[in-house]
LOLUM-183345 format. One record per residue (C-alpha): residue number from 1; residue in three letters; x, y, z. Coordinates in nm, 2 decimals. Example, Ala and Ser with C-alpha at 12.3 -4.5 7.8 and 13.67 -1.06 7.14 Angstrom:
 seq type      X      Y      Z
   1  ALA   1.23  -0.45   0.78
   2  SER   1.37  -0.11   0.71
end
This chain:
 seq type      X      Y      Z
   1  MET   0.10  -0.76  -5.73
   2  ALA   0.08  -0.49  -5.99
   3  TRP   0.10  -0.22  -5.72
   4  LEU   0.42  -0.38  -5.59
   5  TYR   0.57  -0.37  -5.94
   6  LEU   0.47   0.00  -5.96
   7  VAL   0.63   0.09  -5.63
   8  ALA   0.94  -0.10  -5.72
   9  ALA   0.95   0.08  -6.06
  10  ALA   0.92   0.42  -5.88
  11  ALA   1.20   0.32  -5.64
  12  CYS   1.41   0.24  -5.95
  13  GLU   1.31   0.58  -6.09
  14  ILE   1.44   0.75  -5.78
  15  ALA   1.77   0.55  -5.81
  16  PHE   1.82   0.64  -6.17
  17  ALA   1.74   1.01  -6.11
  18  ALA   1.99   1.03  -5.82
  19  SER   2.25   0.84  -6.02
  20  LEU   2.20   1.07  -6.31
  21  LYS   2.36   1.35  -6.11
  22  MET   2.65   1.13  -6.02
  23  THR   2.73   1.04  -6.39
  24  ALA   2.89   1.38  -6.43
  25  ASN   2.74   1.43  -6.77
  26  PHE   2.79   1.06  -6.85
  27  SER   3.17   1.09  -6.80
  28  ASN   3.18   0.86  -6.49
  29  LEU   3.14   0.51  -6.63
  30  LYS   3.05   0.34  -6.30
  31  TRP   2.76   0.58  -6.23
  32  THR   2.65   0.57  -6.60
  33  VAL   2.61   0.19  -6.58
  34  VAL   2.42   0.23  -6.25
  35  PHE   2.19   0.49  -6.41
  36  LEU   2.13   0.27  -6.72
  37  PHE   2.06  -0.04  -6.50
  38  PHE   1.79   0.14  -6.29
  39  TYR   1.65   0.32  -6.59
  40  VAL   1.58   0.00  -6.78
  41  LEU   1.46  -0.19  -6.47
  42  SER   1.22   0.10  -6.39
  43  ILE   1.07   0.08  -6.74
  44  VAL   1.04  -0.30  -6.73
  45  LEU   0.87  -0.29  -6.39
  46  LEU   0.64  -0.01  -6.50
  47  ASN   0.54  -0.22  -6.80
  48  LYS   0.45  -0.51  -6.58
  49  ALA   0.24  -0.28  -6.36
  50  VAL   0.04  -0.13  -6.65
  51  GLN  -0.08  -0.48  -6.75
  52  THR  -0.33  -0.44  -6.47
  53  ILE  -0.33  -0.08  -6.35
  54  PRO  -0.47   0.18  -6.59
  55  ILE  -0.19   0.36  -6.77
  56  GLY  -0.30   0.71  -6.66
  57  THR  -0.30   0.61  -6.29
  58  ALA   0.02   0.40  -6.31
  59  TYR   0.22   0.67  -6.49
  60  ALA   0.10   0.94  -6.26
  61  VAL   0.19   0.74  -5.95
  62  TRP   0.52   0.63  -6.10
  63  THR   0.63   0.98  -6.18
  64  GLY   0.48   1.12  -5.86
  65  ILE   0.67   0.88  -5.63
  66  GLY   0.98   0.93  -5.84
  67  ALA   0.96   1.30  -5.82
  68  ALA   0.88   1.30  -5.44
  69  GLY   1.16   1.06  -5.37
  70  THR   1.41   1.25  -5.59
  71  VAL   1.33   1.57  -5.40
  72  ILE   1.39   1.39  -5.07
  73  ILE   1.72   1.25  -5.20
  74  GLY   1.82   1.59  -5.32
  75  ILE   1.75   1.74  -4.98
  76  VAL   1.92   1.46  -4.78
  77  TRP   2.20   1.35  -5.00
  78  PHE   2.28   1.66  -5.22
  79  LYS   2.20   1.92  -4.95
  80  GLU   1.94   2.10  -5.16
  81  PRO   1.73   2.35  -4.97
  82  ALA   1.43   2.23  -4.77
  83  THR   1.22   2.54  -4.79
  84  PHE   0.86   2.57  -4.66
  85  TRP   0.72   2.58  -5.01
  86  ARG   0.92   2.29  -5.14
  87  LEU   0.80   2.07  -4.85
  88  PHE   0.45   2.20  -4.88
  89  PHE   0.42   2.10  -5.25
  90  LEU   0.60   1.78  -5.18
  91  VAL   0.32   1.69  -4.93
  92  THR   0.05   1.79  -5.17
  93  LEU   0.22   1.57  -5.44
  94  VAL   0.22   1.27  -5.20
  95  MET  -0.14   1.33  -5.10
  96  SER  -0.23   1.33  -5.47
  97  ILE  -0.05   1.00  -5.52
  98  VAL  -0.24   0.85  -5.23
  99  GLY  -0.56   0.99  -5.37
 100  LEU  -0.50   0.82  -5.70
 101  LYS  -0.44   0.49  -5.53
 102  VAL  -0.76   0.52  -5.33
 103  VAL  -0.98   0.59  -5.63
 104  THR  -0.83   0.33  -5.86
 105  LYS  -0.96  -0.03  -5.85
end
């Protein structure tokens, strides 16, 4: 169950990172509320996950999934460049996240 909390926390991190751009420097109230909601939910879910998963692993996986997801959102939604090197390092990041999951009990 802890790993489900962690994946949900990472999904919320992706949502708050994407909504951060939409806040227009916190001048758009609707997107600011969305940002705050997902930010708090992400931290609450991460807290639930670290009750079982070692903090080093949980935090690395949380930030890694969040970073990878945010890059993908940036490419798809915000039309950021999908260069060879960005995709290469995105794949290595995902492989590292999977590796941490495999070696953590």
